[in-house]
N, C-alpha and C positions, 0 to 999 in steps of 0.2 A: 260656378254652377249657373245654368241658365235661369232666367226669370220664368216663372210658371204662368200659364194662362188657363190651366185646368189642373185637376188633381193628378199628380205625377210622382212616381217613385224613381228617384235618381239612384243609380248604382255606380259606386266609385271603385273601379277595378284596381286603382293604385293603392287604395286602402286594403283591398283583398290581398294584394302582393305583400304589403307591409305585415299583415296579420300572419300570412303563411311564413314569411321570413322569421317573424318573432317566434312562432310555434316551433319551427325547425331548429331555432337556436336553443330550444329547451331539451332537445334530444340529441343522441349521438349521430355523427355524420352518416354512419352506415345504416341507421334505422330507416326503414321505408315509411312512407307517409301516405295514408289513405284519406282522400278528401270526400266528406259526406255531402252529397249534392241532392239528396232526396227532397221531395216537397218543393219543386221548382227552386232548388238551392235556397232552402229556408225562406221561400216567398220572394226571391229576387228574380233571377233569370238563369235557369239551369244551363242553357247552352253557352251563354256569354261567360258565366263563371267557369264552366268546364274547359272551354277553349283557353281562357286565361291560365287556369291551373295546369293544363297540358303544356303550355309554353313554358311555365315555370318548372316543369319537370316532375310533377307529382307522380307517384308510383301506381296508385290505384284510385278508382272512384267507388263510392258506395251509393246505391239507390235503394229505395224501399221495395218498389214493385217493377215488374218486367217492362211495363209500358214506359217507365222513366228511362230505363236502359236503352230501349229501342229509340226513343227520342234522341238520346246522345249519339247513338250509332248513326242514325239518319243525318245528324248534323256533322258527321265526319270524325267523331272522337274515336281514337284508336287504342287508348289506354285501357288496361283491364278494368272491368266493371263488376263489382260484387252486388248481387241482388239479395238484400237482407231478408226479405219475406216473400220468397217465391211461392206460388200456388201451382198445384199439379196441372191445372187447366192451361197454364202458360209455359209448360216445359218445352214445347216445340219452338216457341218464340225465343226462349233462352238459348237453345242450341243454334237456331237459325241466325241469331244476331251475335253469337260468340260472347254471351254473357256468362257469369259464373255464379251458380246458386249457393246460398247458404242452406245446408241440409240440417234440419233441427229435430227430426223425429224418425223413428224406424219406418213409419208410414211414408214419409216424404222421401227418405233415402231409397227405399225399395222402388217407389214409383219413378224416381229419377233414373235409377239404374235401368229400368225397363224402357224409359224414353230414350236413353242413350243407346241401348241395344237396338231399338227400332230404327235409329238413325245411323247405326253402324259406326259409333264413335269408339275411339281408343284413347285412354288416358285423358278423358275430358276433365278439365279443372273444376273442382268443387271445394267448398269450405264447410267444415263441420263446426256447428255452433253448440257450445256447452252452456248449460244453466248452472251458474255458481252462486245464485242468490237473488237475482232479479225476478225469477219465477215468471217469465214472460214467454220466451221461446228457448228451446235448447235441450239437448241430451243431458242425462245425468251420468255420474261416474260409473254407475252399475251397468250402463249401456255399452261400455267400451268393448267388451268381448263380442257382443252382437254386431257392433259397427265393424270391427276388424274382420270378423268372419265373413260379413257381406262384401267387404272391400277385397278380401283375398280371393273371393269366389267370382270376381268379375274383372275383366280387363277394360271395361268401357269407361270407368272414371278413375281419377287419381286425386288425392287430397293435396291441395296446394297451401291450405292454412287451416288451423284450428283456432277458434276464438271464443271469447265470452264478453260480457258487458258488466261493468261496475254499476252498482245500484245507487250509490250515494257518494261518488268521488268528490263532489263539491262541498260536502258537509264535514267539518272537522270533528263534530260530535260522533260521527259514524266511522272514524278512522279504524277502530278495532274491527268493525265489520268488513271494511274495504280490504284491510290487510288479510283477513281470513279468506276473502274471495280470491285475492291474488295467490295466496299460498295453496288454496284448493285447486286453482287453475294450473299452477306449476306441477302439482302432483298428478293430475289427470293428464296433463300434457306429456309429462315424462312417461306415463304408463302407456298412452296410445302410441307415442313415437317408438317406444321399445317394441311394441307388438307389430307396428306397421313395417318396421325395418328400414324406414327412410325418415327424413326430417322435414316436415312442412313448416311454413312460417307460423308464428304465434302472434296474436294481437288481442289486447284487452283494454287498452287505455283510450278513453274519450278525451275531450278538451280538458276537463277538470283533472282527469287522471294524468295527462301530460304534465300539468302544473304541479300536482300534489304527490304523484307516485312515479317519478321518472325511473325508479329502480325496476319497474315492471313494464318497461317499454318493449321487451322482447325483440322480435325482428321487425315489427311494424306497429304504428299507432294510427288511430282514427281521430279526425277532428271534423266537427260540424259547426256548432255555434261559434267557436273561437275564430274560424275563418271569416265569419260575418261580423266580428267585432265585439263579441261578448264573452267574458271569461268566467262568469259565475263567481267572481271574487273581486271585492272592492279594491284589492291591491293590484290585481291583474288588469282590470278593465281599462285603466288609464294607459296601459301599454298597447292596447288594441284600438283599432279605428273602425267604428260602425261603417259598413259599406253602403247601407241603405238610408236615404233621407226621403221621407214622405212629406210632400208639400201640397198645399191647396191654396185657394184664394177666398177672399170675402165676396160673396155674391150680392148680399144686401145688408144694410144696417137699419135697425129699428130702434126707435125710442119707446120704451115700455113704461107705462105709468104704474103707480101704486095699485096693488090688487089685481093687476092684469096677469094673465097666464101665458106660458110659452109652450108650444108643442102639443103632441098627442096626450090625451087623458089629463090635460092641464097639470102635468107632472111638476111644473115649476110655477110658482106664484110669487110675484114680486112684492116685497115689503115696502118698496119705494121706487122712485124713478131710476131706471137703469138703461144702459145701451147694450143692445145685442147685435151680433153678427151671425148671419146664416152662411154656412160653408157647404160646398157641393161634394160631400163625402158622407157615407152612412153605413148602415150595417151590411148592405150589399157590397160594400167595398172592403169590409173587414173590421170596421169599427162597431163592435157589437153593443147591444143595449147595456151590458154591465158597465160601460164606460160613461154612461150618462149620469145625470143627477149629481154633478159636481165631483165625480170620482176620478176623472181625468181632465187634463188641461192641454191646450195647444199653446204655441208660442207665436206672438204677434209683436213685431218690433221689439223683441227682447223681453216682453212681459207675458206673464201667464194669464191665459183666458180660459176659465173653467167651462166645461160642457154643461149646459143646463137643460133640464127637462129630459125627456126620452130621446134617445137616438132614433132618427127616422131611417127609412130604407136608403135614401139617397142624400140626406142632409143631416147636419147637426147644427145646433145653435150654441153660441158661446157668449159669455158675459164679457164685453169689452169696455165696461164702465171705467173711465180713467185712462183708457188707451187711445192715443191719437192715431186713428186709422180711418181708412175710407174704403169704399167698394173697389174691388180689384187688387187690394193689397195682398201680399204674400203671407201665408200661414204655414208654420212648421208643425207637423204632427209629431214626428220623431226624427232623430238624426244625431249627428255628433254634438250639436248644441243642446239637445234634449233627448236622452237615450230612449230606445224602445223599452228598456227595462224600467225606466222611470215612468213612462206612460202606462205600461202594463200594470205596475204595482198598485196604482190607484184602484184598479178593478180586481185586485187580489189574484192576478195571474202573472205570467212570466214572459220574458222577451220572445221565447220560441213561439208562443201562441199568437202574439200580435204580428210578428214577422211573417209567419206562414199563413196567416188569415187574410193578408192583403189580396184582394180579388184580382183575377186575371183581366178584369175590365179596366183596371187602373193602368194608365199609360206608364211604360217603362222607358227610361232614358239611360243608356249605358255610357259612362264616362271612363276613358282610359288614357292616361298620360303616355 
């Protein structure tokens, strides 16, 4: 990996391939695989990740919003793309760019049928989202007859999948709830398939679901965080490789005397002589204020250096007392040597949040063996 001269996010596509192969090994060969690349591929590089995954033969992509799908199409991605949270104002874009919407309510279903009619579509592929306990988006079981009546009354759309989302697949204490969700999804899936008269794909498992509930893989699974190197399980994490390494450098070193303060609001006051390093990364880059005041640390020459004082917009200060370092030296914020999950936990949050928070102003370097 190249030496940094500025704050840089390195993206290892060989690690992405490793993670994909590992997750595929946990499912049946015939089960399809949907790669979730929303939020700039979890804060990395959506286009680079999607192109790599397409070469590896992934069956589907999932994005959150229409503009993300358009970005992939403009980059030449041909693989089917599910839009998880489409809005009626973007339906023309969905059809124009051959994206596939998740339809999650009677209102959104009716509006998409009208949009498909206006564009003279026939059997346009759609996905029906069911709520089985997450209570976020989705139809309920009692909506099945209404859904089927609308589908049978139109030739413009055709269901290619029905799906749901587990609420706590990573939590062994919630196993009973997860199994109840799976059983509920099976029942409503059987009911709607019987009424439709044809068999769309079914998918429910996320990364933790793939690991913990392989019996519910149905025809397809979805993975987001696992592709990027995190399994939400201490036993699984070592089998995955984080694809993102965030590095920066030391801009300046200060010798701080007793009773001196560091940073805004004098949030840190020294009890004795210490040495600090200022780094060119701050909350405008995704390192929010909750990481300050000693809650998170960076890695310098293999040693932990806690963030002290308040995080600034463009800078953080770290305590490097006892660390042999100089201006221009490399600093690891997170990566394989120090996971994003470890960094995030100090601020009481999760890997998903810190990964997706990394600003687009941070330089990306894509590495692919």
